[in-house]
Structure formats: C-alpha cells, structure tokens
C-alpha positions as CSV (number, residue, x, y, z in Angstrom):
1,M,89.2,-19.8,-45.2
2,P,90.3,-21.5,-42.1
3,E,91.3,-25.4,-42.5
4,N,89.7,-27.9,-40.5
5,P,92.0,-29.7,-38.1
6,P,92.4,-33.5,-38.9
7,K,90.2,-35.8,-37.0
8,P,91.7,-38.3,-34.8
9,I,91.7,-41.9,-36.3
10,L,90.2,-44.4,-34.1
11,R,91.7,-47.5,-34.9
12,K,89.5,-50.6,-35.1
13,L,90.7,-54.1,-33.7
14,P,91.1,-57.1,-36.1
15,Q,88.0,-59.4,-36.8
16,G,89.5,-61.9,-34.7
17,Y,88.6,-60.1,-31.5
18,T,84.9,-60.3,-32.3
19,R,84.6,-64.0,-30.4
20,F,85.7,-61.9,-27.3
21,L,84.2,-58.7,-27.7
22,M,80.7,-59.8,-28.6
23,P,80.2,-61.8,-25.4
24,L,82.2,-59.0,-23.3
25,V,79.7,-56.2,-24.5
26,L,76.7,-58.4,-24.2
27,S,77.6,-59.5,-20.8
28,I,78.1,-56.0,-19.5
29,F,74.6,-54.9,-20.9
30,M,72.7,-58.0,-19.8
31,S,74.3,-58.2,-16.2
32,A,73.6,-54.6,-15.7
33,I,69.9,-54.9,-16.8
34,V,69.4,-58.1,-15.0
35,S,70.9,-57.0,-11.8
36,A,69.1,-53.7,-11.9
37,V,65.8,-55.5,-12.1
38,A,66.6,-57.6,-9.5
39,T,68.1,-55.2,-6.9
40,A,65.1,-52.9,-7.7
41,T,62.8,-55.6,-6.9
42,S,64.5,-56.7,-3.8
43,V,65.4,-53.0,-2.2
44,G,63.4,-50.5,-4.2
45,L,64.6,-47.5,-6.3
46,G,65.8,-45.5,-3.2
47,P,69.3,-45.0,-1.7
48,D,69.7,-48.7,-1.1
49,F,69.4,-49.4,-4.7
50,V,72.3,-47.0,-5.4
51,I,74.5,-48.5,-2.8
52,S,73.5,-52.2,-3.8
53,W,73.5,-52.2,-7.5
54,P,77.2,-51.8,-8.3
55,N,77.9,-54.8,-6.2
56,A,75.2,-56.8,-7.7
57,W,76.2,-55.7,-11.2
58,G,80.0,-56.6,-10.4
59,A,79.0,-60.1,-9.2
60,S,76.4,-60.7,-12.0
61,W,79.2,-59.9,-14.8
62,I,81.8,-62.1,-13.1
63,V,79.4,-65.0,-13.7
64,A,78.0,-63.6,-17.1
65,F,81.1,-63.1,-19.2
66,P,82.7,-66.6,-18.8
67,S,79.1,-68.2,-19.3
68,L,78.9,-66.3,-22.5
69,L,82.2,-67.4,-23.6
70,L,81.3,-70.9,-23.0
71,L,77.5,-70.9,-24.1
72,L,77.6,-68.8,-27.1
73,P,79.1,-71.5,-29.6
74,V,76.3,-73.8,-28.2
75,V,73.6,-71.4,-28.8
76,R,75.0,-70.7,-32.4
77,R,74.6,-74.4,-32.9
78,I,71.2,-74.7,-31.6
79,V,69.9,-71.7,-33.6
80,A,71.6,-73.0,-36.7
81,W,69.8,-76.2,-36.2
82,M,66.3,-74.3,-35.7
83,V,66.8,-71.8,-38.6
84,V,67.0,-72.6,-42.4
85,Q,70.6,-71.8,-43.5
86,P,71.4,-70.0,-46.6
C-alpha cells in the first residue's frame, strides 16, 4: 500500500494580527464591490469597465483600509452600546 505524502502545514498568524487582518480583508472585498458597482454604473460593463475598474479599486482601497483601521473600534463601541452584552 503506497504511503500518502505528508500534507504541507500552513502556519497561522498569532491572534494579535486579527486587528489588522480583519480590516485588510474587509477593505479588499468592500472596495472591490463598491468600486465595481460605481464603475459599472458610470461606464457600463463593456471594455471600458475592464480598463477603469482596477484603478477605481486601487483608489478605493487606499482610502478604505486606513478608514477601517480608524473606524472599526468606534463602530464596535457603537454596536456594543446598541446590543445587550453577555
């Protein structure tokens, strides 16, 4: 019976990185979605979209990531004020 080769181990980052990774990933997805909608609304879904969207996404992400870093703690406090805490 042939032996299975060992699976590569993907090392996870320490939990302290969560405060930076959460806004990073969220900003990537949200800026991509919002810039895609805005670009499609302004130029349509043709060849101009393919040319325009990456620039719009990049500009959006540059604003979105630092904004989330600054605003996420404020949003957490607002939500904690609005929701019954355990």
